[in-house]
N, C-alpha and C positions, 0 to 999 in steps of 0.2 A: 504493500500500500504506500503510495507516495507520501512523503513527509508532510507536504502542504495540505493534503487531504486529512491526514491524522490531526494536524494542528487545528484545522477548521472544525473537525468533528468534536475534538476535546473542548474547544472554545464554546461551541454551540451548546454542548451538554452542560457545561458549567453555567452558562447564562440561564438555561432552562431550569436548573435545579438550585441556583443560588437564592437565598432568602432576600438578599438585597442586590442591587446592581445599578446599571445605568439608569438615567432619568426615564427613558422610554419604558423600562420594565418595573419601575417602582410601583408597588401594589397600592391599590385603593384600600382604605380602612373604613369599615362600617362598624360602629360600636353602638349597640342598642342596650339601653339601661332601663329595666323595669323599675317600678316604684313600689316598694314594700312587698315584693313577690317572695314567697317563702320557698325554702329548699325543696319542699315536697309538692309544689303547686303546678308543676308541668309534668307531662307524661313520662319523658325520658329520665326523670328523677323520682318516679314512683307514683305520680298522681293517677287515680283511676276514675274519678268522677268528672274531671274537666278535660275537654278535648283541646290538645295542642299539636295538631298534625304537622304544622310547618316547623315548629321548634324540634319536634321529634325527628323530622327528616334532616334538619340541619345537624343534629347530634349524630344521626346515622351516617352522614356524609363527612363528619368531622370528629371532634374530640370533646368528651365531657371532662371537665375539671371538677372532681368530686370533693376536693379539700381546698376550695378557693374561698377567700374571705373578703367581704366588702370593707371599705375603709373605716367604717364605724357602724354604730347601731341605729343611727337616724340619718336623715337626708343630707343636710349641709356639710357636716364634717366628713361624711363618707365621700362626697363629691370632691371635697378639697384634697383628700388623699389621692383620689383618682387623677385629678388634674395636675398635682404637683409632685407625685412620687415620694411624698414624705408621710411617714406613719403618724398617728395622732399625738405622739409625744413630741413631735417636731413641727407638725403642720400648724398653720396659722389659725384656721377655723377648727374648733374642737367641740362645738355644740351648735344647735339651732338657736338663732337669735334674730328676732324681727327688728327691722329699722323702719318705723312708720315714716311716711304713709304707705310705703310699699317696698318690699324686698327684704333681704337678709344681710347680716353683717358682712361687709365686703372684704375680699382679699385685697392686699395692697397693690398699687399699680405696678410695682417692680417685681411682683411675683413671677417666677419662671414657670410657665404652664405648658402642658402638652400641646395645645393649639399653637402657642407661640413658637415652640420648637419645630413643629411640623410645618408651620408657615415658612420658617427660615429654610427648611429643606425643600421648598418648592410646592407644598401642598396648599390647595384651597380648602379652608376649614368652615364647615357649617354646623350649627347647633340648632336642633328642632325639638322643643319640648320644655322641660322645667330646668332652669339654670340654677338658681339658689345660692349663688356665691357673690352677690352684690346687686342691689337694686338699681333702677334707672338713674343715670347720672352719676353713679358712684364709681370708684376706682375698679370695682369688681365686675362691672357689667360685661357681658360676653364680648362686645365689640372692642373693648379695651384689654381683653385678655387673650387675644389671638384669633377670635372668630371673625371670619370675613362676612358671614351671613348668620343671622339669628331670627328665628320665628317661634313664638310660644309664650310661656309664662316666665316672667322674670322673678316672680315672688311665689314662694311655697304656699303661703296662706291663700292667695287668689286661686291657686291650683286646687284647693279643696273643693271647688265647684267645677264640674266638667262641662257646665253650660255657662261660662262667664259672659260678661257683657263686652269684653275686649280681650285681645292678645297683643303681644308686642311684635312688630315687624321691624327688625333692627332696633332703632331708637324711637320708633313712632308707634302710637297706639292704633290698632285696627279694630273698629267696632264689629261686634257679632250680633246677629239677629236673635238675641235671647233677652227675656225679661230679667230685670234685676231682682235677685232674691238672695238671702243669706244661705250659706252652706251649712249653717249650724242652727237648726230649729226643729222642734218636734212637730208631729201632726197635731193639729187643733183637736181638742177633746170632743168637739161636736161633730167631727167627721168620722165616717165609718172606715176603720182600717182595712176592711176587706173589699171595699169599693175602689176599683182602679181610678175612678174620677177624683178621689180624694188626694191623689198624688200628682195630678196634672200640673200643679203649681211649681213642682220641683224639676221641671224639664224645660227645654227650649228647642229651637229649630236647628242650631249649629253645635254639634258635639265638638268640643275643642280639639280632641285628638285627631278627628277627621280633617280639620283644617290644617293642623300641624303636619299630618302625613302628606297632604297635597303639596305643601311647600318642600318637604323633605325629598319627595320623588322628583319634583321640579329641579331641585338642586343637583340631583344625580344626572338628570338629562342635560342640564345646562353645563355640567362640568365633566362629562364622560370622556373628553379627549385629553384630560390632564389629571394628574394624581389628586385625589380628593380624600378628605377626612370627613365622614358623615357621622356626627354624634347625635343620637336620638334618645335623650333621656325622657322616656314616656312618663305620663302621669298615671298610668294604669299599673296595678289595680288599687292605688291609694284611694281611700275613702274621701269623699262621700261615694256610696254605692249608687252609681248612675250609669246607664248604658242605653243606647238607642234600641227601639223595639225590634229591629231586624236581627239584632244579636240576642236580645232577651227571649224572643219567641223560640229559639233553638232549645232552650232549657225549661220553658214553662211546663209544669206538670211532671217534671222528672224527679223532684225531691219533695218531701214533706216540708211544708212551709208554715212559719208563724210570722205574720206581718211585724215588721220592725217599725215602731212608732216614733223613733228618734229620741227615746228617753236615756240613751247612753252615748250621746254625742253625734254630731253630723246629721245628715238628712234621713228621713224615714223612707222605707220602701216596702211595698206590699209583698214582694217575693224576693227577700234578700239573698237567699242561697242561689236561686236561678240567676239573679242579676250579677252577683259576684263571679260566678262561673262564666257568665257571658262576657264580662269585662276581660277576663284572662284570654278567652277564646278570641275576642276581638283584637287584643294585643298580638296574639299568635297570627291572626290574619294579616296584621300590618307587617309583621316580620316577613311573612310570605310574599307580600306585595313588593317589599324592598328587594328580596332575593330574586324574584321573578324579573324585575326591571333590570337588575344587574346582568342577569343571564340574557335577557332580550338584547341588551346593548353589547353583548359579546365580551363582557368584562369578568366573567365568573372566575377564570383561572388567574386573574390578576387582582383579586379582591379578597381580603381577609375579613371575615365576619366574626364579631364577638358579641355574645349575648350574656348579660348578667343582671343582677339586682342590687339596688343601693343599700339594702339591709333586709332583715328578716320580716316575717309577717306579723300582723295583729293576731295573737294566738294565746292560748292557755290562760295566762294571768288576766287578759283583757277579754275573756269570754263574753261574747255578745256586744262588745264595744263597737259602736257605729254600725251595728247590724251584721258584723262579720261572724263567721263560725269556723274558726281554725281547727277545732277538734273534728268537726264533721268532715272537713276536707283534708284532714291530716296535713295541715299547711306547713308545719316545720319538719315533717317526716319523723325520723327517729330522734330528733334533736330536742334538747331542753332549751326553753326560753323563747323569746319573741322579740319583735322590734323594741329597741330601748335597752336590751340586755346584752351583755358580753358573754353569756353562756352561748353555746354553739348556735342555737336557733335564731339568735338575734343578728348574727353577721356571717355565718357560713351560708353561701348563696349558690343557687344553681347557675352554672357557667358553662358555656359552649363556645368553642372556637372552630371555625371551618374555613379552609383555604384549599380549594381543589388542586390536587397535584402536589401539595406541600405538606399539609397536615394529614397524617394517616387516617383514612376513613374508618368509622365505627370503633374508635379507640377510647379508652378511659385512662386518665392519669390521676394518681392519688397524691402526687407531690404537693406539699403545702405551698400555697401562694396567696397573694393578696393584691388589692387594688393598687398599692404603691408600685407593683411590678409592671403595670401596663405602660407607664411612661417610658422606662428604658427599653421595654420590648418593642413598642411601636416606633420609637425613634430609631432603634436599630434596624427594624424592618424597612423604615424609610430611607435607609442608607446614610443616616446621620449619627451613627453611634458615638463619634468623637464629640458631639455637642451635648451629650448626656451630662447633666450637672453632677459634680462630684459629691455634693452634700446630700443627695437623696438617699432614701432607705430602700428603694426598689431594686430588684435583681431581674435582669432580663429573663423572660420565660421562653425565649425563642428556641433553645435546644429542646425543651420539653414539647413545645408545639410541633416541632418537626420530627418528633418521635425519637430523638437522640437522648443518650444518657445525660443527666444533669445532677450535680451534687445536691443533697438535701439542703433545704433552707436552714441556716444556722438557728434562727428563731423568728417568731412572728410576735409583734407587740401591738397592743391596743390599750387605750385609756379613754374614758368617757366621764366628764364631770357631772352628768345628769343621772337621773334615776338612782339617786343615792350615792353616786360616785363609784366608778369601777375601773379595774385595771387587770389586764391578763398578759401572760407570756406563754407562748407555746414553743416547746423544744422537742422535736421529734414527736413521739406519741404523748408526751407529758404536757399538761396544761395547768398552769397556776392561775387562780382566780382570786382577786380581792373584791369584796363588796362593801357597801356602807362606808365609803371613804369620806363622806360628809355627815355632819350632825343632822339628825332627823327632826330637830326642833322640839323634840319631846324629852330632852335630857340625855339621849343616847349619844355618846361620843364616837368619833370616827374609829374604824377598826383597820388594822394593818395585817390582820390574820390572812394567811394564804390557804385557800382550798386547793387540793391537788387531785387531778383526775388523769387516768390513763385512757386516752380516747380509743386506742386500739381494742381494748377490752371492755370499755364502758363509754360508748359513743353518746349515751344519754346523760352523762355526768351525774350518776346517781350515788357513787361511792367515793367519798373524800378519803384519800389514803395519805394525807399529809403526814400524819404521825409516824407512818412506816418508812418515810423517805426524807429524813432531815437534810441529807446531802443535796438532794434535788431542790428542796425548799430554799436552801442557802443560795444555790445558783439562780433560782427565780428571783430572790430578793435583790441580788446584785444587779440583774438585768432590769428589774423594775425601777431601781434607783437610777441606773445609768441612762436608760432610754427616755426618762421624763425630763423635759426642759420646761421650767416654769413659764407660764403665760400670763401676762398682765390682763389680757382680754378675757381669758377663760381659766381663772385660777382653780387649783385643786390643793388647798392649803396643807392637807395631810401629806401629800407627796412633795409639795414645794419645800416643806420643812426638812424632809429627808435629804433632798438634794443640797440644801444649804449647809448641812452638817459637815 
């Protein structure tokens, strides 16, 4: 075989199989983030009552990450970890905090974010859904943090209503054809909870997620000839429980129902189980629409799809809250805890990655990973590995995604100043948990006690074995002290004092 032919063959093979490469072959990145979707709420992660055929197909054609953790146990701090590659002990945003009249506490203007890095690498970046890292006009709004295009909710609180009166189109409000009503009100006592007409006041003509999806799909069409980063932080299935009839009808009559009258937060619904299931199936349909468009445009082999959730579900401790029924749907699967908790159910999330020809189809990986890992992973995939900030906590997942061996993560760290104050470290199969790090206002002082669980043998975190492993507890204590940096904006005094010693 002539040497020239061999050289051309080797070069072509290398370009085909490289994860990064020349500008013409840089992959598009589609990152879809569900809102409060539990570990067990899609079919490929064990759900049996709710239909998610498109996500199940994406998993069958790609990889399930079964030990992947969101950035935190609630919305804003989780998204901050995703966008900055820093775990909650170093990230700027560590809790939800509203900034009236609209928006959440903003990340600073100089923050190095994933969209900024991808933009420098030649990507056009679009965000479609719920942002939550800085309200309109603030330093944290999406257009100031690397997004070239944004459409959706700038404020988490406004997103509690899936039929709002407006959405944000870049930095301008776009009116929607919906009546104005609060997303936090019960059914009037003089109305019949079994009469569908009683609930007509809690709906509108334009479902926000449908409008958002129109713009997301348009972004793909408009930018299909250049590398793009499509970020879709959906508002589904976050309460209030609301969904258009064309999705609701698919589930009506399938479950025993008790009307939810709104006595435990958010809006009432006549058939809350059917509506909640329909919300997730509608999200699944949206995923299918994005994948179908990418295939139609001939981009499938040059597009990485990632699907995950920002935190765990409303479950167990909040039974019946906002009309949800996590026990009925087994929302957290075998995991303990729910949204707001740093037990597994609060932040271990169903995660799928699919990249035709690169990620081995139908595979599962149990390697521990977290939201902080996506920034270095996606920047490396974009061919800009050298621009990855040195001070981040994330570790590129690219070898794992490509089916190659990768060393175990040294540890995973989380802290959360709300819901009593919490802190965890995971090392291998061992997980240390601190609860009640803040005074409860009833005379109970903060606790630095560490619970210890072996997740390999006890995925439900039912047996605290701390007393049997003092050496592991000592290791956990050191990491918990070392990984916490005090924050003036989100103080955790019990941990701040340990660092200052």
